C-alpha positions in Angstrom: 125.6 84.2 -42.8 122.3 85.9 -43.6 121.1 83.1 -45.9 121.8 80.5 -43.3 119.9 82.4 -40.6 116.8 82.7 -42.9 117.2 79.0 -44.0 117.5 77.6 -40.5 114.9 80.0 -39.1 112.3 78.6 -41.4 113.0 75.1 -40.4 112.6 76.0 -36.7 109.2 77.7 -37.2 107.9 74.7 -39.2 109.1 72.3 -36.5 107.4 74.4 -33.8 104.1 74.5 -35.6 104.2 70.7 -36.2 105.0 70.0 -32.6 102.2 72.3 -31.4 99.7 70.7 -33.7 100.8 67.2 -32.5 100.4 68.2 -28.9 96.9 69.5 -29.6 95.9 66.3 -31.4 97.3 64.2 -28.6 95.4 66.1 -26.0 92.1 65.5 -27.9 93.0 61.9 -28.6 94.0 61.0 -25.1 91.3 63.1 -23.5 88.6 61.3 -25.5 89.5 58.0 -23.6 88.3 59.6 -20.4 84.6 60.0 -19.4 83.4 63.5 -20.1 80.8 65.0 -17.9 78.2 67.1 -19.7 78.0 70.5 -18.1 75.0 72.6 -18.9 76.4 75.8 -17.3 77.1 78.3 -20.0 79.8 80.7 -18.7 83.5 81.4 -19.3 84.6 79.2 -16.5 83.9 75.9 -18.4 84.6 77.0 -22.0 88.3 76.3 -22.1 88.2 72.7 -20.8 88.7 69.6 -22.8 85.2 68.4 -22.0 83.7 71.6 -23.4 85.6 71.3 -26.7 84.7 67.6 -27.0 81.0 68.2 -26.3 80.6 71.3 -28.5 83.0 70.7 -31.3 83.8 67.1 -31.8 80.3 65.6 -31.3 77.7 66.3 -34.1 74.6 68.0 -32.9 71.1 67.7 -34.4 70.7 71.4 -34.4 73.8 71.9 -36.6 72.5 69.3 -39.0 69.1 71.1 -39.1 70.7 74.5 -39.8 72.7 73.0 -42.7 69.5 71.9 -44.5 
């Protein structure tokens, strides 16, 4: 019984992680189809929105390229 619990437990964790990753990718993929408004306000209220992640993480910035040189 112990072996089966460990064996099936590992499959469950992997399935959960794959599903979580797929949901995150779908959120970014489908969110990108909508128009994103650029918000210049820098506070915690806007940091966890899809627009913030798209603007700050997915789009390359000139400043990031300059720092890399």
